[in-house]
C-alpha positions as CSV (number, residue, x, y, z in Angstrom):
1,M,-8.9,-31.9,13.0
2,K,-9.0,-30.1,9.7
3,A,-6.0,-28.0,8.7
4,I,-4.3,-26.5,5.7
5,V,-1.0,-28.3,5.2
6,Q,1.9,-27.0,3.2
7,N,3.6,-29.8,1.2
8,G,6.6,-27.8,0.1
9,Y,7.6,-24.4,-1.2
10,G,6.1,-22.8,-4.3
11,S,2.7,-21.4,-5.4
12,P,-0.5,-21.6,-3.4
13,D,-0.9,-25.1,-4.9
14,V,1.4,-26.4,-2.2
15,F,-1.5,-26.1,0.3
16,E,-3.9,-28.9,0.9
17,L,-6.9,-29.3,3.3
18,K,-6.2,-32.4,5.4
19,E,-7.1,-34.2,8.6
20,I,-4.2,-34.1,11.1
21,D,-3.9,-34.8,14.8
22,R,-5.2,-32.2,17.3
23,P,-2.2,-30.8,19.3
24,P,-2.0,-32.1,22.9
25,V,-2.4,-29.6,25.8
26,R,0.8,-29.1,27.8
27,D,0.9,-27.8,31.3
28,D,1.9,-24.3,30.4
29,D,-0.4,-24.0,27.3
30,V,-4.0,-23.7,26.3
31,L,-5.9,-25.3,23.4
32,V,-7.8,-22.9,21.4
33,R,-10.6,-23.7,18.9
34,V,-9.8,-21.3,16.1
35,H,-12.6,-19.1,14.8
36,A,-10.5,-16.9,12.4
37,A,-6.9,-16.5,11.3
38,A,-5.2,-13.6,9.5
39,L,-2.7,-13.7,6.7
40,H,0.2,-11.3,6.2
41,A,3.3,-10.8,4.0
42,G,5.5,-13.1,6.0
43,D,3.1,-16.0,5.4
44,Y,3.5,-15.5,1.7
45,F,7.3,-15.5,1.9
46,I,7.2,-18.8,3.9
47,M,4.9,-20.3,1.2
48,R,7.3,-19.4,-1.6
49,G,10.5,-20.1,0.4
50,V,12.2,-17.1,-1.4
51,P,14.5,-15.5,-1.1
52,Y,16.3,-18.7,-0.3
53,P,17.7,-17.6,3.0
54,V,14.1,-17.7,4.3
55,R,14.4,-21.5,4.2
56,L,17.3,-21.4,6.7
57,G,14.9,-20.0,9.2
58,V,11.7,-21.9,8.4
59,G,13.0,-25.3,7.3
60,W,14.8,-27.2,4.6
61,P,13.8,-28.9,2.3
62,K,10.2,-28.4,3.6
63,P,8.8,-26.0,6.2
64,R,9.1,-27.2,9.8
65,N,5.7,-25.9,10.6
66,R,3.6,-27.3,7.8
67,V,0.4,-25.5,8.8
68,P,0.5,-21.8,7.7
69,G,-0.7,-18.8,9.7
70,Y,0.5,-17.0,12.7
71,D,-2.4,-14.8,14.0
72,F,-5.6,-16.2,15.4
73,A,-8.8,-15.5,17.4
74,G,-11.0,-18.1,19.0
75,R,-12.3,-19.8,22.1
76,I,-10.3,-21.7,24.7
77,E,-11.1,-25.4,24.6
78,A,-8.8,-26.7,27.3
79,V,-6.3,-25.2,29.8
80,G,-3.0,-26.7,31.1
81,K,-2.6,-26.8,34.8
82,N,0.1,-24.0,34.8
83,A,-1.7,-21.7,32.3
84,G,-2.9,-19.2,34.9
85,V,-6.4,-17.7,35.2
86,F,-7.7,-18.6,31.7
87,R,-10.8,-20.8,31.4
88,P,-12.5,-22.9,28.7
89,G,-15.0,-20.8,26.6
90,Q,-13.0,-17.6,27.0
91,E,-12.6,-15.7,23.7
92,V,-8.9,-14.8,23.0
93,F,-6.6,-13.5,20.3
94,G,-2.9,-13.7,19.8
95,T,-0.1,-15.5,17.9
96,C,1.3,-19.0,17.4
97,C,2.4,-21.2,14.6
98,G,-0.2,-23.0,12.4
99,T,-3.3,-21.0,12.8
100,C,-5.0,-22.2,9.6
101,A,-6.4,-25.1,11.5
102,E,-9.4,-26.0,13.7
103,Y,-7.3,-26.0,16.8
104,V,-4.0,-24.5,18.0
105,R,-1.9,-24.9,21.1
106,V,-0.8,-21.5,22.5
107,R,1.5,-20.5,25.3
108,A,-0.3,-18.4,27.9
109,K,2.0,-15.5,27.3
110,D,1.1,-15.3,23.6
111,F,-2.5,-14.2,23.8
112,L,-5.0,-11.9,25.6
113,P,-8.8,-11.8,26.0
114,R,-10.5,-10.5,22.9
115,P,-11.1,-6.7,22.9
116,S,-14.8,-6.2,23.9
117,N,-15.5,-4.0,20.9
118,L,-14.1,-6.3,18.2
119,T,-15.6,-9.5,16.7
120,L,-13.4,-12.6,16.6
121,E,-12.7,-11.9,12.8
122,Q,-11.5,-8.4,13.6
123,A,-9.4,-9.6,16.6
124,A,-7.6,-12.1,14.4
125,A,-6.5,-9.2,12.1
126,V,-4.6,-7.4,14.9
127,P,-1.5,-9.1,16.2
128,T,1.3,-9.2,13.6
129,S,0.3,-6.2,11.4
130,A,-0.7,-3.9,14.2
131,L,2.4,-4.8,16.2
132,T,4.6,-4.1,13.2
133,A,3.0,-0.6,12.9
134,L,3.3,0.0,16.6
135,R,7.0,-1.0,16.7
136,G,7.8,1.0,13.6
137,L,6.2,4.2,14.9
138,R,6.8,4.0,18.6
139,D,10.2,2.2,18.9
140,A,12.0,2.6,15.6
141,G,10.5,6.0,14.6
142,K,10.0,7.4,18.2
143,V,7.1,9.5,16.8
144,Q,6.0,12.5,18.9
145,P,2.8,14.5,19.1
146,G,2.7,17.2,16.4
147,E,5.2,15.5,14.1
148,K,4.5,15.0,10.4
149,V,4.3,11.3,9.6
150,L,4.0,9.8,6.1
151,I,2.8,6.2,5.7
152,N,3.8,4.8,2.3
153,G,1.3,2.0,1.6
154,A,-1.4,3.3,3.9
155,S,-4.2,1.1,2.7
156,G,-2.5,-2.3,3.3
157,G,-2.5,-4.6,6.3
158,V,0.2,-2.8,8.3
159,G,-0.6,0.6,6.7
160,T,-4.2,0.8,7.9
161,F,-3.0,0.2,11.5
162,A,-0.1,2.6,11.1
163,V,-2.4,5.5,10.1
164,Q,-4.6,5.0,13.2
165,I,-1.7,4.4,15.6
166,A,0.2,7.5,14.4
167,R,-3.0,9.6,14.9
168,A,-3.5,8.1,18.3
169,F,0.1,9.3,19.2
170,G,-0.9,12.8,18.1
171,A,1.0,13.0,14.7
172,E,-0.2,14.7,11.6
173,V,-0.6,11.8,9.2
174,T,-0.2,11.7,5.4
175,G,-1.2,8.4,3.7
176,V,0.1,7.3,0.3
177,C,-2.2,5.0,-1.6
178,S,-4.0,4.5,-4.9
179,T,-7.1,6.4,-6.1
180,R,-9.5,3.7,-5.2
181,N,-8.2,3.6,-1.6
182,A,-8.1,7.3,-0.9
183,D,-11.5,7.5,0.8
184,L,-10.7,4.5,3.0
185,V,-7.4,6.1,4.2
186,R,-9.2,9.3,5.0
187,S,-11.9,7.5,6.9
188,I,-9.4,5.9,9.3
189,G,-7.9,9.2,10.2
190,A,-5.3,10.4,7.7
191,D,-5.1,14.2,7.6
192,H,-3.8,14.2,4.1
193,V,-3.8,11.6,1.3
194,I,-1.4,11.4,-1.7
195,D,-2.6,9.4,-4.7
196,Y,0.6,7.7,-6.0
197,T,-1.0,7.3,-9.4
198,R,-1.0,11.1,-9.8
199,D,1.7,12.4,-7.5
200,D,5.1,11.3,-6.2
201,F,5.6,12.2,-2.5
202,T,9.4,12.2,-3.0
203,Q,9.0,15.1,-5.5
204,G,6.8,17.3,-3.4
205,G,7.7,20.3,-1.2
206,Q,6.5,18.8,2.1
207,R,9.0,17.6,4.6
208,Y,8.3,14.8,7.1
209,D,9.6,13.9,10.5
210,L,9.0,10.2,9.9
211,I,8.4,8.0,6.8
212,L,7.1,4.5,7.6
213,D,7.7,2.8,4.4
214,Q,5.6,-0.4,3.7
215,V,6.2,-0.5,0.0
216,A,9.9,0.3,-0.6
217,N,9.2,1.6,-4.1
218,H,11.5,4.6,-4.0
219,T,15.2,4.9,-3.6
220,L,16.5,5.5,-0.1
221,S,18.0,8.8,-1.2
222,D,14.7,10.0,-2.7
223,C,12.9,9.3,0.6
224,R,15.6,11.1,2.6
225,R,15.2,14.1,0.4
226,V,11.8,14.8,1.8
227,L,12.7,14.4,5.5
228,T,13.2,17.2,8.0
229,P,16.8,17.7,9.2
230,T,16.1,15.3,12.1
231,G,13.6,13.1,10.2
232,M,13.8,9.3,9.9
233,H,13.0,6.9,7.1
234,I,11.9,3.5,8.4
235,P,11.4,0.6,5.8
236,N,9.5,-2.5,6.8
237,S,11.8,-5.4,6.0
238,A,8.9,-7.8,5.7
239,N,7.8,-6.0,2.5
240,A,11.1,-4.8,1.1
241,G,13.2,-6.9,-1.2
242,L,16.4,-8.5,0.1
243,G,18.6,-6.0,-1.9
244,Y,16.6,-3.1,-0.5
245,V,17.0,-4.4,3.0
246,L,20.7,-4.9,2.7
247,R,21.2,-1.4,1.3
248,A,19.1,0.1,4.1
249,L,21.0,-1.7,6.7
250,L,24.3,-0.5,5.3
251,V,23.2,3.1,4.9
252,S,21.7,3.1,8.5
253,L,25.2,2.5,9.8
254,L,26.5,5.6,8.1
255,M,23.5,8.0,8.1
256,R,21.5,9.1,11.1
257,R,18.3,9.7,9.2
258,Q,18.1,6.2,7.7
259,G,16.5,3.8,10.1
260,S,17.3,0.1,9.9
261,P,14.6,-2.3,8.5
262,F,12.8,-4.2,11.2
263,V,10.6,-7.2,11.8
264,A,8.4,-7.1,14.8
265,T,8.2,-10.1,17.0
266,P,4.9,-10.2,18.9
267,N,4.9,-10.2,22.7
268,Q,2.2,-9.8,25.3
269,E,3.3,-6.4,26.5
270,D,2.9,-4.9,23.1
271,L,-0.3,-6.8,22.5
272,L,-1.6,-5.3,25.7
273,A,-0.7,-1.8,24.4
274,L,-2.7,-2.5,21.3
275,H,-5.6,-3.9,23.3
276,E,-5.8,-0.6,25.2
277,L,-5.8,1.5,22.0
278,I,-8.5,-0.7,20.6
279,E,-10.7,-0.6,23.7
280,A,-10.3,3.2,23.7
281,G,-11.7,3.3,20.2
282,K,-8.5,4.7,18.7
283,V,-7.7,1.7,16.5
284,K,-10.0,-0.6,14.5
285,P,-8.9,-3.3,12.0
286,V,-9.8,-2.9,8.4
287,I,-10.8,-6.2,6.8
288,D,-10.8,-6.6,3.0
289,R,-11.9,-10.2,2.4
290,T,-12.7,-13.4,4.3
291,Y,-12.2,-16.9,3.0
292,P,-13.3,-20.2,4.5
293,L,-10.5,-22.6,5.5
294,R,-10.8,-24.7,2.4
295,E,-10.2,-21.7,0.2
296,T,-6.9,-20.7,1.9
297,P,-5.0,-21.1,-1.4
298,E,-7.3,-18.6,-3.1
299,A,-6.7,-16.2,-0.2
300,F,-2.9,-16.5,-0.8
301,R,-3.5,-15.8,-4.5
302,Y,-5.4,-12.7,-3.7
303,L,-2.8,-11.6,-1.2
304,N,-0.1,-12.0,-3.8
305,K,-1.8,-9.4,-6.1
306,G,-0.7,-6.7,-3.6
307,H,-4.0,-4.8,-3.7
308,A,-5.6,-5.9,-0.4
309,R,-7.3,-3.1,1.5
310,G,-6.4,-4.0,5.1
311,K,-6.4,-7.6,6.2
312,V,-7.3,-10.9,4.6
313,I,-9.0,-13.3,7.0
314,I,-9.4,-17.1,7.0
315,T,-12.6,-18.3,8.8
316,V,-12.4,-21.7,10.4
């Protein structure tokens, strides 16, 4: 099968389109023919292998999983004998390692049927970014109806999901983005939009019950200054620098209003919660660009620019 193979750490030049063996189907797994895969910030960190502690988790001196990508949508090709009720031809979406390839082997607990109101490309955009938004708002932030929630980085892959999920939970949502993305953020449900090229949300008079911070471009103290007395600032550790993460972790031990940075690990229960929100029409992925498999390096270059509006998708 064709797959993108990562030959080491560095720039997108480390990726190469190659023929590799199709993964065998084990008893508890299914084999999926990939239709689309989605990229996110974690994929870029794995490509670069920096900060260097990343390599302790993903492999030294080369990545253990040499095919990038973690989110997918496609059709089941074959089913292991213990893989439950799934059948060949069924369209599914979920997470596994090495999704920038024609086929992936997936554990039965790591995917669900495709939401009926999404295309396969849209379904591939959901798992990691939407789960990050869900965990940040529901679990870390414990958002409640009527609360004022600010999403810093509202037009990005996680941010576009966060705006919609916060609205679905009944919050009053303010999205922070650039001028060119203001209409997009309003269109997905933000009650208010702050253009960061003109205004600094940390200098305004509004107070927020929760700040879900996808950008980490303000000091922790500046963010806490615009919180309500019981408000919480939650940085996303996948997008913050190592120094920012360490400071936030330390401060979270000392101050109630500083939440710990978090990384969301996908699971079927949370994927099902998202499936229900999507089927109810409350959440819909925003896709910026799609690239064919052979152009995966170009997709990573675009992702590195930091201006993607929603998700970047690889079509296989």
